[in-house]
N, C-alpha and C positions, 0 to 999 in steps of 0.2 A: 216876464215870468216871475213868480214869487221866489223869494229867497228860499234856499233848501231847508226844509225842516228835518229831513232825514239825510244822513250820510250813507252812501252805499259803499261799504267796504266789508271785507271778509273778517269774521270774528270767531272767537273760540266757542261762543255759546250759540246753541240752536242752529248751527250751520247745517245745510243740507237742502233737500228738495221739499217744498211745501205742498201740502194737499190743497189744490187750487180752490176747491169748493169753499174753503174757509174764507176766501176773499170775495167771492162772486156776489153781486147784489141779490140774486134770488136766494142764495144760501143765507145771506145776512138777514133777509126779511122773513124767511120761513124756517130759521134754525130752531125756533121753539114756538110751540103753539100755546104756551102758557108756562107757569112756573113748574108744573109737574113734569118731571122727566127732563128738565133743563140740563142737569149735569150729565145724565146718561146720553142725551142727544149730542152734546158737545164732545163727549168722549168717543162716541161712535164716529163722529166726523173727523176725529183726530186732533182737535184743538186742545182738549184736556187729556193729560196722561194719567196721573195718579192723584188720589185723595188721601190726606193724612189728618188724623189717625183713621184707620179703617173702621174702628168702633169707638164711639164716644162713651163717656160714663153716664151722662144724663140725656143726651140727645144725639141722634145720628146726623151727619152732614146733609143727606138728602131731605131730612125733615125740615131743616131750616128753610129750604127752598120750596117745600111742598105744602106749607101751611096756608098759602094764599098770599101772593105777593103784595096785593094792595093793603092788607091788614098787617103783614109782618115783613116789610122789606128788610133785607139784610144789607150790611155794609162790608165791602170787600176792598182790600188795598193791594197795590203792587208798587214796589220801589224802583226808582230810576236814578242811578248815580250820575251826576254831571261830570263825567270824565272827559267830555268834549262839549263844544258849544251847540250841539244839535243832537237829536235822536239818531240812531242808526238802525239798520234793518234788523238787527238782533232783538230790538225792542218790539218789533211789529206783532209777533204772536201774542205777547202779554197784553198789548193794547187791544188787540182784537178780542181777547178774553174779557177784558173789562167792558168793552163795548157791547158784547153779547149779554153780559150780566146787567148792564145798564138798561138795555132795551127790554129786558125781562122785568123791569120795575125795581131793580135793586140799586142802592147807592154805591158808587165806586169812588175810590180815592187814588190818585196818582201821586206818590210821595217822592219828591225830589230829594236826593241825599246830599244836601248842601253841607252837612257835617260829616257824614260817613265817607264821602268821596275823598276827604283829606286823609283817611286811613288806608283806603284801598281794599276792595273785596278780593280775597284770595281764591274764591270759588272758580274752578275751571282753569286756573292759571298755573303755569309751571315755574314762574319766577315772580318776584315782587314787582307790582306795577310801579310805573314812574310816579314819584311824589309830585303833587301839584301844589303850587303856591296858593295862598289864601285868596288873593284877589282874582286869580284865574278861576278858582272854583266858584267864587261868587258870581263872576261874569258868566260862566258856563251855566250855573244854576238859573240865573235870570233868563238866559236864552232858552234853556230847556223848558222852563215854565211856560214861556210864550209859545213854544212849539207844541206842547201838550194841550194848551188852551185852544190853539188854532185847529189841531186835529179834532178835539172834542166838538168844536163849532162846525167843522166840515161834516163830521159824522152826524150831528143833529140835523143839519140841512139836507144831507143826502138820503137819510134813511128814516125820517119821521114817518110813522105809519098810523097815526091816530090813537095809538095806545098811550097810556101813562108811563113815562120813563122815569127811571131813578135819576139822581143827581150825579154830576161829574165834578169832583173837587180836586184841585191841585194844592198840595201843601209842601212845605220844605222843613225837614227835620232840624235844620239849624235854628228854627224858631224856639225849640225847647232845649236844645243842648247848650245854646249860648247862655242860658240862665243857670246852668248846672255848675257846681264847684266839684272839682275832681274827687277830693277826699269824701265829701258828702255823698257823691254819686256812688263811689265804690263801697262805702259803708252801707248804703241803702240797698244796692243792687247786687254787689259782688257775692254776698253770702248765699245767694239763691242759685248760683251756678257751680256745678261740680267739675273739677278739672278733668277727671276721667272721662266724663261724657263729652266735654268740649274737644278733648284730644282724639276721641274715637271717630269723629266725622271723617268721611273719605277725603274731602277737600283738604282737611288739615293734615291727614296722614300722608297724602301725596306730596305736600309741600315740605313736611318735616323730613321726608326721605330724599328730597332733592338735594343737589349739591349746594344750592344757595340757602336752603333752610327757610325759616319763616320768622318775620319780625313780630315783636309784641304788638305793634300797632295793627298789623293784619290779623293777628290772632284775636284781638279785642273786637274786631269788626262784628263778629257774630253776636257778641253781647249787646252791642248797640242796635243791631237789627232786631234782636229779641225785644229790647226795650221799646223800639219803635212800635212793634206790634202791641205791646202792653199799653203804651201811651194812647194809641188809636183805639184800643179796646175800651179804655177808661173814658176817653173824651168823646168818641164818636160811636161807641157800641160796635166797633169793627170786630167780627168774629172769624173772618176768613182772610188769609193772605194768599195771593197769587204770585207765582214766580216760575222761573225756568227750572228744569229738573236738576240743575246743578245747585239750586238754592235749597234743596230739601233739608240739608243739615241745619241751615240757618232757620228755616221754618220750624223744624222740630225743637230747636232751642227756644224759640218764641213760645211754642205750645207749652213746653215744660215750665217755663218761667211764669206764664200767666196762670197755668193750672195750679202751681204751688202757691201763688199769692192769692188767688181768688176762688179756686176750686171749680172754676167754670171751664166748659169745653170750648176750645177754639180749633180752627181747622186750616189746612193748607191744600191748595190745588196747584199742581205743577203743569207746565206747558212743555210738551215733548219735542223731540226731533221728529219731524213728519216726513214720510217717505213715499206718499202716493199722490197721484194727480188725476186718476180716474179718467173720465170721458175725454177731457182735453188732452190728456197724456196719450190716449189711444190715437187721437188725431195726429199728435206729434210723431208717433211711431210710423204712421202711414205717410206723412209728409213732413219729415224733420226739417227740410230746407226752409219751410215757411215759419218756423220758430213760433208756432201758435201759442204754446203755454207761456213762453217768456213774454210775448207781446201782451197777452191777456193779463198776466200777473203785473207787468209794469203799468198797464192802463189802470187797473183797479187800485193799486197802491198810490199812483200819482193822483187819482181822483180823490182818494181818502185824504191824502196829505195836503193837496193844493186846491181841492174842490173841482167842480166841472169846468170852470173857466181855466184853471191851471192845467187840466187834462187837455183841453182844446189847444191851449198854447203849446204844450209839450208836443202834441201831434204835429202842429205847424212847424215847430222847430226841427222835429225828426225828419219831416218831409223835405224841409229846406236843406238840412245838413247832409243827410244820408242818401236822399233820393234826387237831389239837385232839382227840386220842384220850383219852377218859376211862379206857379199859382200860389204856393205856400209863402214865398218871399213877398208877393204883392199884398198879402193881407196881414203881414207881420207888422207890429208896431215898432217904433224906434227902440223902446225898452226891451222888447223881445230880441231884436237883433243884437243889441248891446250885451244882453245876457247870454245869448247863444255864442257870440264871438267875443268872449270876454277880453281877450288880449288885443282885439282889433281897434286901431285908432278910429275915432268918430269925428268926421269933419262936416261942416256946413258951408256950401258954396252957392253963389248966384250963378245961374246958367247963362253964360254969354252966348250970343248967336255964333254959330260956327265952332263951338267947343268940340275938340277932337279927342280921340282915345288917348293920344300922346299928351295933350293938354291936361286931361283928367288925371292921368298917372303922375304927372309932374306936380300938379296942384296938391295931390294927396301925399306927395313925397314917398311914392310907392316904388319908384325906380330911380336909379342913379342918373345924373346928368350925363350928356354925351352919348357917344355911339353905343356904349354897353346897354344903357337903358332902352335905346331904340331897338337893339337886337332882341332884347327880352320880349318885346311885343311881336316883332316879325318872326321870331323862331317859335312862337306858340306858348310862351310862358305866362301869358296874361289872359284872364277871362273876366267878363262883366256879367253878373247875374247868371253864373254857371255856363255862359256861352263864350267860347274861345274867340278872341279878337286878334287878328294878325296885321290889319291895315292901320298903320299909325295915324293916317289922315282921316279915317272914318269919323263923320260927325255924329255926335250922340243923338239918338232918336228916342223920343218919349214913347214908352210902351215896349221898347226893346232894351236899350241901355239904361233907361230910366223907368222904373216901375210906376204903377198907378199911385202908389203911396209916396212917390217922390224920392225913393231911395235907390241907390246903386250899391251892389255888393261887388267890390273889386277884389280879385284874387291874383296874387303874384306867386308863381311857383305852385308848390303843393300845399303849403300851410299858412301863407301870409295873407291875411284878409284886411280889407279897409272898407269901412262903411261911410258912404257919402250921402248926406241929406241935401237935396237941391231946393233952394228957396225961390219963392215967387215964380213958379212955373206958369 
């Protein structure tokens, strides 16, 4: 199995039930028949929530996407702070938004916040996030960049449909902030931000009213995010920022900053909390014990993250682990077994004639010496390849105790696994 690109843990942003059609391959392929109506289609499907500003001074947001994608591709960006060494499920909706726009022919940028992560984004948080050391942020940023690039490659492979796609670019904002001097930056940028406006955002108000308050570093985060938008507008022609609904204040700060400096219109698109599952959810109501929506969602996300081979591997591992499937074990590779049973010791042995169940357990150091280890077998505490063995003198049989791939999965008690690779069968 591939190393995880996503972490699966609960988080404050965008938690809740997702509208499954956002993830399904058919929806991915037919989500837009062209640039016209792209935004409306994704809003109707529940992927996009709000557009800001509602009315531009020179051009409306839909006009940017309705002028003909081939002639006027737009550039859209979304930020991802490397607070961990991998993406997590809360990033998924924003990534899907970028992918939909890319398939419609627009250029998208995934911006890793190698600089801003050191400050900490206060949006959606009730207390100051844990400060990260510089080297840890750098390591996280490198891992996040690799994860984003892998996702983009899987997306390209899975959903190529013959049309001309836009580009997918991964950048890191530390590239431009490390060249900045603090006083020069404040002198050039600080005068364009009004304290009253910055203090009025809901995310700031919530933190200021909390017992812990808000640090200057956190407060300054929205200024740096606004500058990111400006930098990408100047260098890449980026006119649209995509983010979670909790990012609206930061998006508005970027809009006001760019508009003051250039007089140009830029826009924001937010990704909402989604609460519908439609057809598959109706099946779930009829047969909740089958967990249809959860399985379909897990399959689609796994395929996007790890590709088709990764999905097949995950299915084999699921069957082997949760359904005690011998067939699944037989087709699993050494690496898949090691990944599935991460804590399990892995041993390689030559199969001597007459090797018994007791011999195998002792070779693997799976049971204690003496009568206690003997009783663990006879009392039903040992299984090989999900089959209980109680006869200590039973000789190992290829096809039963030893699988076609030359592996044996030895289990002692409820949780202790040992993987054995038999050589020269």
